[in-house]
N, CA and C atoms as a LAMMPS dump frame, in Angstrom:
ITEM: TIMESTEP
0
ITEM: NUMBER OF ATOMS
684
ITEM: BOX BOUNDS ff ff ff
-5.0000000000000000e+02 5.0000000000000000e+02
-5.0000000000000000e+02 5.0000000000000000e+02
-5.0000000000000000e+02 5.0000000000000000e+02
ITEM: ATOMS id mol type element x y z
1 1 1 N 0.847 -1.203 0
2 1 2 C 0 0 0
3 1 3 C 0.878 1.248 0
4 2 1 N 0.586 2.174 -0.837
5 2 2 C 1.33 3.426 -0.885
6 2 3 C 0.872 4.319 0.244
7 3 1 N 1.811 4.89 1.014
8 3 2 C 1.424 5.725 2.148
9 3 3 C 0.603 6.923 1.722
10 4 1 N -0.417 7.205 2.472
11 4 2 C -1.167 8.428 2.295
12 4 3 C -0.597 9.488 3.207
13 5 1 N -1.259 10.613 3.298
14 5 2 C -0.706 11.729 4.056
15 5 3 C -0.472 11.382 5.521
16 6 1 N -1.268 10.478 6.099
17 6 2 C -1.143 10.187 7.512
18 6 3 C -0.534 8.836 7.812
19 7 1 N 0.149 8.219 6.859
20 7 2 C 0.598 6.845 7.036
21 7 3 C 2.109 6.685 7.045
22 8 1 N 2.856 7.775 7.149
23 8 2 C 4.299 7.678 7.259
24 8 3 C 4.677 7.492 8.719
25 9 1 N 5.779 6.797 8.958
26 9 2 C 6.217 6.547 10.326
27 9 3 C 7.723 6.686 10.411
28 10 1 N 8.252 6.67 11.641
29 10 2 C 9.682 6.75 11.849
30 10 3 C 10.254 8.053 11.338
31 11 1 N 11.378 7.957 10.593
32 11 2 C 12.05 9.165 10.122
33 11 3 C 11.212 9.937 9.114
34 12 1 N 10.204 9.283 8.526
35 12 2 C 9.357 9.951 7.54
36 12 3 C 8.057 10.476 8.155
37 13 1 N 7.911 10.358 9.46
38 13 2 C 6.686 10.819 10.11
39 13 3 C 6.521 12.323 9.917
40 14 1 N 5.307 12.738 9.609
41 14 2 C 5.028 14.147 9.383
42 14 3 C 4.398 14.772 10.608
43 15 1 N 4.641 16.067 10.773
44 15 2 C 3.957 16.806 11.821
45 15 3 C 2.487 16.946 11.437
46 16 1 N 1.671 17.202 12.423
47 16 2 C 0.24 17.382 12.152
48 16 3 C 0.024 18.561 11.21
49 17 1 N 0.841 19.603 11.38
50 17 2 C 0.726 20.794 10.537
51 17 3 C 1.022 20.461 9.08
52 18 1 N 2.104 19.7 8.845
53 18 2 C 2.459 19.32 7.478
54 18 3 C 1.436 18.37 6.886
55 19 1 N 0.965 17.442 7.689
56 19 2 C -0.045 16.5 7.204
57 19 3 C -1.307 17.232 6.769
58 20 1 N -1.711 18.215 7.546
59 20 2 C -2.906 18.982 7.199
60 20 3 C -2.686 19.765 5.913
61 21 1 N -1.472 20.325 5.746
62 21 2 C -1.191 21.103 4.538
63 21 3 C -1.213 20.212 3.304
64 22 1 N -0.671 19.017 3.41
65 22 2 C -0.689 18.086 2.288
66 22 3 C -2.117 17.722 1.916
67 23 1 N -2.968 17.578 2.901
68 23 2 C -4.381 17.311 2.618
69 23 3 C -5.017 18.486 1.874
70 24 1 N -4.674 19.707 2.286
71 24 2 C -5.212 20.901 1.623
72 24 3 C -4.727 20.979 0.173
73 25 1 N -3.427 20.793 -0.018
74 25 2 C -2.863 20.88 -1.365
75 25 3 C -3.383 19.757 -2.256
76 26 1 N -3.572 18.575 -1.685
77 26 2 C -4.106 17.451 -2.464
78 26 3 C -5.528 17.751 -2.925
79 27 1 N -6.303 18.367 -2.055
80 27 2 C -7.672 18.733 -2.43
81 27 3 C -7.669 19.783 -3.532
82 28 1 N -6.795 20.776 -3.413
83 28 2 C -6.718 21.821 -4.437
84 28 3 C -6.255 21.249 -5.772
85 29 1 N -5.316 20.308 -5.717
86 29 2 C -4.875 19.65 -6.949
87 29 3 C -6.04 18.899 -7.588
88 30 1 N -6.827 18.209 -6.765
89 30 2 C -7.984 17.482 -7.273
90 30 3 C -8.997 18.397 -7.93
91 31 1 N -9.167 19.589 -7.38
92 31 2 C -10.1 20.551 -7.961
93 31 3 C -9.638 21.017 -9.338
94 32 1 N -8.341 20.868 -9.597
95 32 2 C -7.787 21.238 -10.902
96 32 3 C -7.601 20.019 -11.799
97 33 1 N -8.183 18.899 -11.404
98 33 2 C -8.149 17.713 -12.244
99 33 3 C -6.897 16.878 -12.125
100 34 1 N -6.116 17.094 -11.057
101 34 2 C -4.87 16.355 -10.865
102 34 3 C -4.965 15.484 -9.618
103 35 1 N -4.023 14.575 -9.5
104 35 2 C -3.961 13.662 -8.354
105 35 3 C -2.641 13.884 -7.635
106 36 1 N -2.691 14.08 -6.316
107 36 2 C -1.479 14.36 -5.548
108 36 3 C -1.172 13.216 -4.598
109 37 1 N 0.118 13.001 -4.357
110 37 2 C 0.544 11.935 -3.46
111 37 3 C 1.851 12.349 -2.768
112 38 1 N 1.909 12.29 -1.44
113 38 2 C 3.143 12.653 -0.735
114 38 3 C 4.23 11.609 -0.926
115 39 1 N 5.478 12.074 -0.892
116 39 2 C 6.622 11.191 -1.048
117 39 3 C 7.764 11.726 -0.187
118 40 1 N 8.447 10.868 0.575
119 40 2 C 9.597 11.349 1.356
120 40 3 C 10.664 11.926 0.45
121 41 1 N 11.337 12.947 0.909
122 41 2 C 12.363 13.592 0.092
123 41 3 C 13.448 12.609 -0.33
124 42 1 N 13.773 11.65 0.539
125 42 2 C 14.843 10.716 0.177
126 42 3 C 14.398 9.666 -0.832
127 43 1 N 13.122 9.693 -1.241
128 43 2 C 12.639 8.799 -2.295
129 43 3 C 12.61 9.485 -3.651
130 44 1 N 13.027 10.758 -3.682
131 44 2 C 13.109 11.501 -4.933
132 44 3 C 14.471 11.208 -5.558
133 45 1 N 14.464 10.663 -6.766
134 45 2 C 15.686 10.196 -7.415
135 45 3 C 16.235 11.279 -8.341
136 46 1 N 17.488 11.656 -8.1
137 46 2 C 18.174 12.633 -8.952
138 46 3 C 19.372 11.944 -9.598
139 47 1 N 19.461 11.995 -10.925
140 47 2 C 20.511 11.278 -11.645
141 47 3 C 21.128 12.174 -12.72
142 48 1 N 22.435 12.048 -12.889
143 48 2 C 23.135 12.875 -13.877
144 48 3 C 22.703 12.566 -15.303
145 49 1 N 22.365 11.308 -15.593
146 49 2 C 22.013 10.935 -16.969
147 49 3 C 20.796 11.695 -17.478
148 50 1 N 19.916 12.112 -16.553
149 50 2 C 18.688 12.795 -16.967
150 50 3 C 19.024 14.09 -17.704
151 51 1 N 20.011 14.795 -17.206
152 51 2 C 20.398 16.069 -17.825
153 51 3 C 20.952 15.844 -19.236
154 52 1 N 21.601 14.707 -19.452
155 52 2 C 22.097 14.395 -20.802
156 52 3 C 20.941 14.292 -21.793
157 53 1 N 19.796 13.785 -21.325
158 53 2 C 18.626 13.678 -22.202
159 53 3 C 18.137 15.06 -22.632
160 54 1 N 18.332 16.051 -21.757
161 54 2 C 17.967 17.415 -22.126
162 54 3 C 18.966 17.987 -23.118
163 55 1 N 20.243 17.777 -22.869
164 55 2 C 21.295 18.374 -23.692
165 55 3 C 21.373 17.741 -25.081
166 56 1 N 21.015 16.477 -25.166
167 56 2 C 21.115 15.771 -26.446
168 56 3 C 19.796 15.069 -26.749
169 57 1 N 19.039 15.618 -27.694
170 57 2 C 17.798 14.98 -28.106
171 57 3 C 16.561 15.822 -27.914
172 58 1 N 16.62 16.806 -27.016
173 58 2 C 15.435 17.641 -26.781
174 58 3 C 15.548 18.931 -27.582
175 59 1 N 14.506 19.251 -28.328
176 59 2 C 14.498 20.461 -29.157
177 59 3 C 14.371 21.744 -28.333
178 60 1 N 14.064 21.599 -27.041
179 60 2 C 13.895 22.783 -26.212
180 60 3 C 15.146 23.239 -25.49
181 61 1 N 16.25 22.494 -25.655
182 61 2 C 17.464 22.848 -24.914
183 61 3 C 17.933 24.268 -25.237
184 62 1 N 18.166 25.045 -24.181
185 62 2 C 18.669 26.406 -24.353
186 62 3 C 17.645 27.41 -24.815
187 63 1 N 16.366 27.001 -24.947
188 63 2 C 15.353 27.882 -25.517
189 63 3 C 14.323 28.38 -24.507
190 64 1 N 14.369 27.863 -23.276
191 64 2 C 13.346 28.211 -22.296
192 64 3 C 13.98 28.346 -20.919
193 65 1 N 13.488 29.296 -20.119
194 65 2 C 14.095 29.584 -18.829
195 65 3 C 13.928 28.459 -17.806
196 66 1 N 12.979 27.555 -18.04
197 66 2 C 12.796 26.438 -17.13
198 66 3 C 13.59 25.216 -17.53
199 67 1 N 14.458 25.368 -18.538
200 67 2 C 15.239 24.246 -19.072
201 67 3 C 16.734 24.526 -18.916
202 68 1 N 17.571 23.49 -19.061
203 68 2 C 19.022 23.717 -19.07
204 68 3 C 19.4 24.615 -20.243
205 69 1 N 20.45 25.403 -20.123
206 69 2 C 21.369 25.508 -18.985
207 69 3 C 20.995 26.575 -17.981
208 70 1 N 19.727 27.001 -17.982
209 70 2 C 19.303 28.093 -17.112
210 70 3 C 18.799 27.615 -15.756
211 71 1 N 18.921 26.339 -15.487
212 71 2 C 18.396 25.766 -14.245
213 71 3 C 19.518 25.067 -13.477
214 72 1 N 19.296 24.753 -12.193
215 72 2 C 20.34 24.103 -11.393
216 72 3 C 20.76 22.747 -11.948
217 73 1 N 21.98 22.376 -11.643
218 73 2 C 22.535 21.093 -12.068
219 73 3 C 21.989 19.967 -11.194
220 74 1 N 22.139 18.711 -11.622
221 74 2 C 21.718 17.59 -10.773
222 74 3 C 22.355 17.628 -9.39
223 75 1 N 23.623 17.991 -9.287
224 75 2 C 24.279 18.033 -7.979
225 75 3 C 23.655 19.104 -7.089
226 76 1 N 23.35 20.257 -7.648
227 76 2 C 22.661 21.291 -6.886
228 76 3 C 21.282 20.805 -6.44
229 77 1 N 20.612 20.079 -7.31
230 77 2 C 19.282 19.558 -6.977
231 77 3 C 19.364 18.535 -5.851
232 78 1 N 20.36 17.661 -5.892
233 78 2 C 20.533 16.681 -4.809
234 78 3 C 20.677 17.386 -3.462
235 79 1 N 21.509 18.409 -3.43
236 79 2 C 21.721 19.135 -2.18
237 79 3 C 20.441 19.824 -1.724
238 80 1 N 19.731 20.402 -2.673
239 80 2 C 18.499 21.106 -2.341
240 80 3 C 17.445 20.155 -1.784
241 81 1 N 17.25 19.01 -2.428
242 81 2 C 16.235 18.045 -1.998
243 81 3 C 16.518 17.543 -0.586
244 82 1 N 17.799 17.402 -0.237
245 82 2 C 18.155 16.924 1.102
246 82 3 C 17.768 17.913 2.198
247 83 1 N 17.448 19.144 1.832
248 83 2 C 17.059 20.151 2.805
249 83 3 C 15.565 20.098 3.136
250 84 1 N 14.852 19.148 2.539
251 84 2 C 13.412 19.027 2.741
252 84 3 C 13.046 17.684 3.363
253 85 1 N 11.876 17.656 3.985
254 85 2 C 11.359 16.422 4.56
255 85 3 C 10.498 15.647 3.576
256 86 1 N 9.62 16.365 2.88
257 86 2 C 8.633 15.707 2.029
258 86 3 C 8.518 16.405 0.683
259 87 1 N 7.993 15.662 -0.255
260 87 2 C 7.586 16.233 -1.527
261 87 3 C 6.141 15.833 -1.792
262 88 1 N 5.463 16.589 -2.607
263 88 2 C 4.107 16.241 -3.034
264 88 3 C 4.14 16.061 -4.545
265 89 1 N 4.054 14.804 -4.988
266 89 2 C 4.006 14.526 -6.417
267 89 3 C 2.599 14.792 -6.926
268 90 1 N 2.504 15.406 -8.076
269 90 2 C 1.198 15.743 -8.65
270 90 3 C 1.119 15.138 -10.046
271 91 1 N 0.084 14.363 -10.265
272 91 2 C -0.079 13.615 -11.513
273 91 3 C -1.21 14.208 -12.358
274 92 1 N -0.937 14.372 -13.649
275 92 2 C -1.891 14.925 -14.606
276 92 3 C -2.099 13.903 -15.721
277 93 1 N -3.31 13.421 -15.874
278 93 2 C -3.608 12.385 -16.872
279 93 3 C -4.242 12.982 -18.12
280 94 1 N -3.648 12.677 -19.265
281 94 2 C -4.234 13.088 -20.53
282 94 3 C -3.781 14.455 -21.007
283 95 1 N -4.324 14.858 -22.156
284 95 2 C -4.009 16.147 -22.776
285 95 3 C -5.312 16.924 -22.936
286 96 1 N -5.45 18.062 -22.281
287 96 2 C -6.696 18.832 -22.38
288 96 3 C -7.094 19.104 -23.823
289 97 1 N -8.325 18.802 -24.149
290 97 2 C -8.849 19.077 -25.476
291 97 3 C -8.515 18.051 -26.532
292 98 1 N -7.707 17.035 -26.166
293 98 2 C -7.298 16.035 -27.157
294 98 3 C -7.37 14.62 -26.58
295 99 1 N -8.567 14.167 -26.244
296 99 2 C -8.684 12.817 -25.665
297 99 3 C -8.395 11.701 -26.661
298 100 1 N -8.562 11.966 -27.942
299 100 2 C -8.352 10.94 -28.973
300 100 3 C -7.275 11.376 -29.957
301 101 1 N -6.182 11.852 -29.439
302 101 2 C -5.11 12.402 -30.258
303 101 3 C -4.472 11.345 -31.163
304 102 1 N -4.169 11.746 -32.394
305 102 2 C -3.445 10.879 -33.332
306 102 3 C -2.229 11.64 -33.853
307 103 1 N -1.194 10.952 -34.319
308 103 2 C 0.011 11.638 -34.809
309 103 3 C -0.272 12.636 -35.923
310 104 1 N -1.279 12.362 -36.741
311 104 2 C -1.589 13.259 -37.86
312 104 3 C -2.048 14.64 -37.385
313 105 1 N -2.526 14.731 -36.158
314 105 2 C -3.007 16.007 -35.64
315 105 3 C -1.892 16.893 -35.109
316 106 1 N -0.721 16.345 -34.907
317 106 2 C 0.36 17.069 -34.25
318 106 3 C 1.204 17.807 -35.28
319 107 1 N 1.313 19.122 -35.167
320 107 2 C 2.121 19.888 -36.129
321 107 3 C 3.611 19.676 -35.875
322 108 1 N 4.427 20.07 -36.832
323 108 2 C 5.878 19.912 -36.685
324 108 3 C 6.391 20.695 -35.481
325 109 1 N 5.859 21.904 -35.294
326 109 2 C 6.198 22.697 -34.114
327 109 3 C 5.189 22.337 -33.019
328 110 1 N 5.44 21.239 -32.333
329 110 2 C 4.416 20.696 -31.429
330 110 3 C 4.4 21.355 -30.055
331 111 1 N 5.396 22.171 -29.72
332 111 2 C 5.403 22.825 -28.404
333 111 3 C 4.165 23.691 -28.185
334 112 1 N 3.803 24.601 -29.101
335 112 2 C 2.569 25.386 -28.902
336 112 3 C 1.311 24.519 -28.903
337 113 1 N 1.351 23.387 -29.609
338 113 2 C 0.195 22.498 -29.67
339 113 3 C -0.174 21.979 -28.284
340 114 1 N 0.84 21.815 -27.426
341 114 2 C 0.606 21.302 -26.078
342 114 3 C 0.477 22.421 -25.044
343 115 1 N 0.184 23.613 -25.495
344 115 2 C 0.124 24.767 -24.602
345 115 3 C -0.806 24.54 -23.418
346 116 1 N -2.015 24.052 -23.672
347 116 2 C -2.982 23.867 -22.591
348 116 3 C -2.49 22.845 -21.564
349 117 1 N -1.826 21.796 -22.03
350 117 2 C -1.271 20.799 -21.121
351 117 3 C -0.173 21.415 -20.259
352 118 1 N 0.729 22.145 -20.874
353 118 2 C 1.849 22.737 -20.146
354 118 3 C 1.352 23.748 -19.121
355 119 1 N 0.372 24.555 -19.508
356 119 2 C -0.189 25.531 -18.569
357 119 3 C -0.933 24.834 -17.426
358 120 1 N -1.605 23.743 -17.733
359 120 2 C -2.302 22.967 -16.703
360 120 3 C -1.305 22.464 -15.655
361 121 1 N -0.236 21.859 -16.128
362 121 2 C 0.761 21.297 -15.21
363 121 3 C 1.49 22.396 -14.454
364 122 1 N 2.121 23.303 -15.181
365 122 2 C 2.958 24.302 -14.516
366 122 3 C 2.147 25.329 -13.735
367 123 1 N 0.959 25.644 -14.232
368 123 2 C 0.099 26.562 -13.496
369 123 3 C -0.368 25.973 -12.179
370 124 1 N -0.682 24.69 -12.196
371 124 2 C -1.117 24.018 -10.97
372 124 3 C 0.021 23.934 -9.96
373 125 1 N 1.211 23.566 -10.421
374 125 2 C 2.362 23.464 -9.521
375 125 3 C 2.676 24.822 -8.899
376 126 1 N 2.643 25.871 -9.705
377 126 2 C 2.896 27.215 -9.172
378 126 3 C 1.841 27.595 -8.143
379 127 1 N 0.593 27.272 -8.417
380 127 2 C -0.493 27.589 -7.494
381 127 3 C -0.33 26.847 -6.164
382 128 1 N 0.045 25.575 -6.225
383 128 2 C 0.234 24.798 -4.996
384 128 3 C 1.424 25.316 -4.2
385 129 1 N 2.513 25.642 -4.897
386 129 2 C 3.666 26.218 -4.195
387 129 3 C 3.282 27.523 -3.504
388 130 1 N 2.596 28.38 -4.224
389 130 2 C 2.198 29.678 -3.683
390 130 3 C 1.253 29.509 -2.49
391 131 1 N 0.327 28.571 -2.601
392 131 2 C -0.598 28.309 -1.486
393 131 3 C 0.159 27.855 -0.254
394 132 1 N 1.081 26.914 -0.426
395 132 2 C 1.859 26.416 0.712
396 132 3 C 2.69 27.536 1.336
397 133 1 N 3.283 28.377 0.5
398 133 2 C 4.094 29.485 1.008
399 133 3 C 3.271 30.39 1.909
400 134 1 N 2.087 30.772 1.452
401 134 2 C 1.249 31.666 2.247
402 134 3 C 0.564 30.953 3.414
403 135 1 N 0.649 29.63 3.443
404 135 2 C 0.199 28.863 4.615
405 135 3 C 1.347 28.674 5.6
406 136 1 N 2.426 29.428 5.416
407 136 2 C 3.586 29.458 6.315
408 136 3 C 4.584 28.33 6.071
409 137 1 N 4.45 27.611 4.973
410 137 2 C 5.48 26.655 4.564
411 137 3 C 6.418 27.405 3.62
412 138 1 N 7.248 28.258 4.229
413 138 2 C 8.007 29.225 3.456
414 138 3 C 9.083 28.61 2.579
415 139 1 N 9.413 27.333 2.799
416 139 2 C 10.415 26.669 1.963
417 139 3 C 9.801 26.026 0.719
418 140 1 N 8.494 26.103 0.563
419 140 2 C 7.817 25.435 -0.558
420 140 3 C 8.437 25.834 -1.893
421 141 1 N 8.681 24.834 -2.721
422 141 2 C 9.244 25.102 -4.054
423 141 3 C 8.746 24.049 -5.026
424 142 1 N 8.314 24.502 -6.198
425 142 2 C 7.723 23.594 -7.175
426 142 3 C 8.615 23.319 -8.37
427 143 1 N 8.475 22.112 -8.902
428 143 2 C 9.113 21.718 -10.149
429 143 3 C 8.007 21.286 -11.11
430 144 1 N 7.986 21.867 -12.286
431 144 2 C 6.952 21.541 -13.256
432 144 3 C 7.385 20.458 -14.224
433 145 1 N 6.905 20.589 -15.45
434 145 2 C 7.238 19.638 -16.515
435 145 3 C 7.196 20.376 -17.841
436 146 1 N 7.956 19.88 -18.803
437 146 2 C 7.962 20.424 -20.159
438 146 3 C 8.621 21.807 -20.217
439 147 1 N 8.986 22.246 -21.41
440 147 2 C 9.51 23.602 -21.568
441 147 3 C 8.423 24.632 -21.278
442 148 1 N 8.81 25.719 -20.648
443 148 2 C 7.871 26.8 -20.324
444 148 3 C 7.199 27.327 -21.587
445 149 1 N 5.952 27.8 -21.426
446 149 2 C 5.24 28.367 -22.587
447 149 3 C 4.408 29.583 -22.174
448 150 1 N 4.868 30.31 -21.153
449 150 2 C 4.123 31.481 -20.698
450 150 3 C 4.135 32.619 -21.719
451 151 1 N 5.18 32.709 -22.532
452 151 2 C 5.22 33.746 -23.564
453 151 3 C 4.361 33.279 -24.746
454 152 1 N 3.128 33.753 -24.794
455 152 2 C 2.154 33.193 -25.731
456 152 3 C 2.387 33.598 -27.173
457 153 1 N 2.698 34.846 -27.416
458 153 2 C 2.757 35.336 -28.799
459 153 3 C 4.184 35.642 -29.258
460 154 1 N 5.155 35.187 -28.527
461 154 2 C 6.546 35.437 -28.9
462 154 3 C 7.42 34.34 -28.33
463 155 1 N 8.651 34.273 -28.786
464 155 2 C 9.581 33.292 -28.252
465 155 3 C 10.083 33.735 -26.88
466 156 1 N 10.53 32.77 -26.099
467 156 2 C 11.199 33.066 -24.839
468 156 3 C 12.438 33.914 -25.128
469 157 1 N 12.774 34.809 -24.211
470 157 2 C 13.95 35.653 -24.417
471 157 3 C 15.214 34.805 -24.551
472 158 1 N 15.203 33.603 -23.985
473 158 2 C 16.364 32.715 -24.106
474 158 3 C 16.609 32.34 -25.562
475 159 1 N 15.531 32.144 -26.306
476 159 2 C 15.655 31.774 -27.719
477 159 3 C 15.958 32.989 -28.585
478 160 1 N 15.555 34.164 -28.128
479 160 2 C 15.738 35.377 -28.918
480 160 3 C 17.157 35.933 -28.844
481 161 1 N 17.874 35.6 -27.745
482 161 2 C 19.187 36.198 -27.535
483 161 3 C 20.274 35.512 -28.37
484 162 1 N 21.068 36.27 -29.093
485 162 2 C 22.184 35.685 -29.846
486 162 3 C 23.389 35.476 -28.933
487 163 1 N 24.349 34.734 -29.401
488 163 2 C 25.612 34.613 -28.677
489 163 3 C 25.613 33.56 -27.594
490 164 1 N 26.396 33.791 -26.551
491 164 2 C 26.634 32.816 -25.488
492 164 3 C 25.345 32.485 -24.745
493 165 1 N 25.168 31.201 -24.484
494 165 2 C 24.004 30.731 -23.732
495 165 3 C 24.41 30.6 -22.265
496 166 1 N 23.906 31.461 -21.41
497 166 2 C 24.191 31.34 -19.98
498 166 3 C 23.037 31.925 -19.175
499 167 1 N 23.133 31.768 -17.852
500 167 2 C 22.006 32.121 -16.994
501 167 3 C 21.826 33.623 -16.811
502 168 1 N 22.777 34.409 -17.265
503 168 2 C 22.713 35.847 -17.021
504 168 3 C 21.488 36.501 -17.654
505 169 1 N 20.948 35.884 -18.727
506 169 2 C 19.793 36.51 -19.379
507 169 3 C 18.49 36.243 -18.633
508 170 1 N 18.558 35.492 -17.525
509 170 2 C 17.341 35.26 -16.737
510 170 3 C 16.702 36.578 -16.31
511 171 1 N 17.513 37.604 -16.119
512 171 2 C 16.985 38.905 -15.694
513 171 3 C 16.011 39.49 -16.699
514 172 1 N 16.042 38.974 -17.938
515 172 2 C 15.161 39.485 -18.988
516 172 3 C 13.851 38.707 -19.084
517 173 1 N 13.701 37.664 -18.285
518 173 2 C 12.504 36.821 -18.349
519 173 3 C 11.239 37.652 -18.129
520 174 1 N 10.235 37.444 -18.974
521 174 2 C 8.989 38.207 -18.899
522 174 3 C 8.053 37.681 -17.806
523 175 1 N 8.318 36.476 -17.335
524 175 2 C 7.425 35.856 -16.344
525 175 3 C 8.25 35.252 -15.212
526 176 1 N 9.169 36.048 -14.679
527 176 2 C 10.113 35.574 -13.689
528 176 3 C 9.42 35.021 -12.438
529 177 1 N 8.262 35.573 -12.108
530 177 2 C 7.554 35.11 -10.916
531 177 3 C 6.902 33.748 -11.116
532 178 1 N 6.638 33.374 -12.357
533 178 2 C 5.91 32.143 -12.64
534 178 3 C 6.799 30.963 -13.012
535 179 1 N 7.901 31.23 -13.677
536 179 2 C 8.716 30.143 -14.237
537 179 3 C 9.394 29.337 -13.134
538 180 1 N 9.236 28.016 -13.21
539 180 2 C 9.94 27.084 -12.344
540 180 3 C 10.586 26.032 -13.244
541 181 1 N 11.694 25.446 -12.805
542 181 2 C 12.323 24.415 -13.633
543 181 3 C 11.468 23.164 -13.707
544 182 1 N 11.549 22.468 -14.811
545 182 2 C 10.871 21.176 -14.891
546 182 3 C 11.669 20.153 -14.098
547 183 1 N 11.012 19.092 -13.662
548 183 2 C 11.688 18.046 -12.897
549 183 3 C 12.859 17.475 -13.667
550 184 1 N 12.622 17.136 -14.915
551 184 2 C 13.658 16.5 -15.714
552 184 3 C 14.82 17.449 -15.989
553 185 1 N 14.532 18.761 -16.077
554 185 2 C 15.571 19.735 -16.391
555 185 3 C 16.659 19.799 -15.324
556 186 1 N 16.283 19.568 -14.064
557 186 2 C 17.241 19.656 -12.963
558 186 3 C 17.82 18.295 -12.592
559 187 1 N 17.476 17.256 -13.365
560 187 2 C 18.056 15.94 -13.136
561 187 3 C 17.201 14.974 -12.36
562 188 1 N 15.949 15.31 -12.071
563 188 2 C 15.083 14.379 -11.342
564 188 3 C 14.612 13.281 -12.293
565 189 1 N 14.843 12.047 -11.899
566 189 2 C 14.378 10.888 -12.669
567 189 3 C 12.893 10.723 -12.382
568 190 1 N 12.07 11.23 -13.282
569 190 2 C 10.615 11.237 -13.057
570 190 3 C 10.062 9.821 -13.011
571 191 1 N 10.553 8.954 -13.847
572 191 2 C 10.071 7.571 -13.882
573 191 3 C 10.343 6.872 -12.552
574 192 1 N 11.572 6.95 -12.076
575 192 2 C 11.938 6.276 -10.827
576 192 3 C 11.254 6.903 -9.627
577 193 1 N 11.146 8.226 -9.618
578 193 2 C 10.504 8.91 -8.496
579 193 3 C 9.019 8.573 -8.438
580 194 1 N 8.355 8.579 -9.584
581 194 2 C 6.938 8.213 -9.62
582 194 3 C 6.744 6.767 -9.166
583 195 1 N 7.653 5.892 -9.585
584 195 2 C 7.566 4.489 -9.163
585 195 3 C 7.696 4.358 -7.644
586 196 1 N 8.536 5.185 -7.031
587 196 2 C 8.69 5.158 -5.578
588 196 3 C 7.43 5.62 -4.863
589 197 1 N 6.568 6.329 -5.591
590 197 2 C 5.287 6.769 -5.027
591 197 3 C 4.144 5.842 -5.408
592 198 1 N 4.456 4.768 -6.157
593 198 2 C 3.422 3.809 -6.526
594 198 3 C 2.8 4.011 -7.887
595 199 1 N 3.368 4.931 -8.681
596 199 2 C 2.854 5.173 -10.028
597 199 3 C 3.865 4.639 -11.035
598 200 1 N 3.458 3.732 -11.87
599 200 2 C 4.34 3.153 -12.867
600 200 3 C 4.106 3.839 -14.203
601 201 1 N 5.125 4.543 -14.684
602 201 2 C 5.022 5.269 -15.94
603 201 3 C 5.634 4.46 -17.079
604 202 1 N 5.177 4.739 -18.297
605 202 2 C 5.712 4.082 -19.49
606 202 3 C 6.019 5.141 -20.54
607 203 1 N 7.019 4.872 -21.349
608 203 2 C 7.321 5.751 -22.473
609 203 3 C 6.178 5.665 -23.482
610 204 1 N 5.689 6.82 -23.942
611 204 2 C 4.603 6.834 -24.912
612 204 3 C 5.179 6.551 -26.3
613 205 1 N 4.645 5.565 -27.026
614 205 2 C 5.181 5.252 -28.354
615 205 3 C 4.922 6.38 -29.346
616 206 1 N 5.846 6.555 -30.286
617 206 2 C 5.721 7.566 -31.322
618 206 3 C 5.684 6.91 -32.704
619 207 1 N 4.966 7.501 -33.619
620 207 2 C 4.829 6.985 -34.972
621 207 3 C 6.189 6.949 -35.67
622 208 1 N 6.578 5.761 -36.127
623 208 2 C 7.847 5.573 -36.833
624 208 3 C 9.041 6.092 -36.038
625 209 1 N 8.909 6.058 -34.707
626 209 2 C 9.965 6.528 -33.799
627 209 3 C 10.295 8.005 -34.002
628 210 1 N 9.361 8.762 -34.57
629 210 2 C 9.598 10.174 -34.855
630 210 3 C 9.311 11.019 -33.618
631 211 1 N 10.266 11.818 -33.225
632 211 2 C 10.201 12.631 -32.016
633 211 3 C 8.947 13.507 -31.978
634 212 1 N 8.156 13.352 -30.931
635 212 2 C 6.985 14.194 -30.734
636 212 3 C 5.693 13.664 -31.334
637 213 1 N 5.776 12.732 -32.283
638 213 2 C 4.574 12.254 -32.962
639 213 3 C 3.954 11.09 -32.182
640 214 1 N 3.406 11.401 -31.016
641 214 2 C 2.906 10.35 -30.133
642 214 3 C 1.687 9.644 -30.726
643 215 1 N 1.577 8.368 -30.408
644 215 2 C 0.525 7.522 -30.983
645 215 3 C -0.834 7.74 -30.327
646 216 1 N -0.857 8.227 -29.098
647 216 2 C -2.127 8.449 -28.401
648 216 3 C -1.942 9.531 -27.341
649 217 1 N -3.055 10.05 -26.874
650 217 2 C -3.001 11.138 -25.902
651 217 3 C -3.124 10.697 -24.465
652 218 1 N -3.018 9.395 -24.205
653 218 2 C -3.149 8.893 -22.835
654 218 3 C -1.821 9 -22.095
655 219 1 N -1.302 10.215 -22.022
656 219 2 C -0.011 10.409 -21.379
657 219 3 C -0.202 10.865 -19.934
658 220 1 N 0.814 10.65 -19.135
659 220 2 C 0.808 11.06 -17.732
660 220 3 C 1.935 12.069 -17.54
661 221 1 N 1.61 13.205 -16.973
662 221 2 C 2.598 14.232 -16.667
663 221 3 C 2.727 14.354 -15.156
664 222 1 N 3.928 14.65 -14.693
665 222 2 C 4.194 14.692 -13.261
666 222 3 C 4.857 16.014 -12.876
667 223 1 N 4.385 16.6 -11.782
668 223 2 C 5.027 17.774 -11.182
669 223 3 C 5.336 17.475 -9.729
670 224 1 N 6.033 18.374 -9.067
671 224 2 C 6.493 18.134 -7.7
672 224 3 C 6.538 19.432 -6.927
673 225 1 N 6.072 19.391 -5.675
674 225 2 C 6.206 20.522 -4.767
675 225 3 C 6.957 20.046 -3.529
676 226 1 N 8.094 20.674 -3.228
677 226 2 C 8.867 20.32 -2.042
678 226 3 C 8.324 21.079 -0.837
679 227 1 N 8.243 20.377 0.298
680 227 2 C 7.642 20.963 1.504
681 227 3 C 8.461 20.623 2.733
682 228 1 N 8.455 21.535 3.683
683 228 2 C 9.14 21.293 4.964
684 228 3 C 8.354 22.005 6.054
């Protein structure tokens, strides 16, 4: 049985205050169509190989403020996670507006096509983090999923800037208050971490192994809010 908010014991035992907050955040996540589940911080898996997947193979590398190289390294993430007691994993099933998605419907520039999904995930994570912060959990910090898409009618400033790619251009971000790194961007192994919470994820098949051309819309997206 996967532990619920009140079923941790020993070193993972939660205070009554934290347990109540997790119940509140889980309810708010449910109201937004997501499912939340607490997970001990030491069950969150951070691996260096994950960052390689961002650097080699992802079309969003260097183009969004929530992606590498504008986000913390796996080693920084490991240190950060150790400063927390619990995390709240948040699961999002499906793609809004596309319950019967087929590869033929997906345009070549598929990032804007998934705008509603990305906003659903990252908007919910930001909302839960903000709620926890104002509930006096001042260490609350969220990790979303996918490349950021808050700039609706223009490219991210990261993609617009010529020359050297480094974090210094973060000061130009148009949505600095909203942008959070995705789990995978900072080296969190989403598959292993979800499995530690009792959720078994699978790679979604793509038509002719073509990047982005998924065979169906029954995908699962995961976000995370760290709490102490």
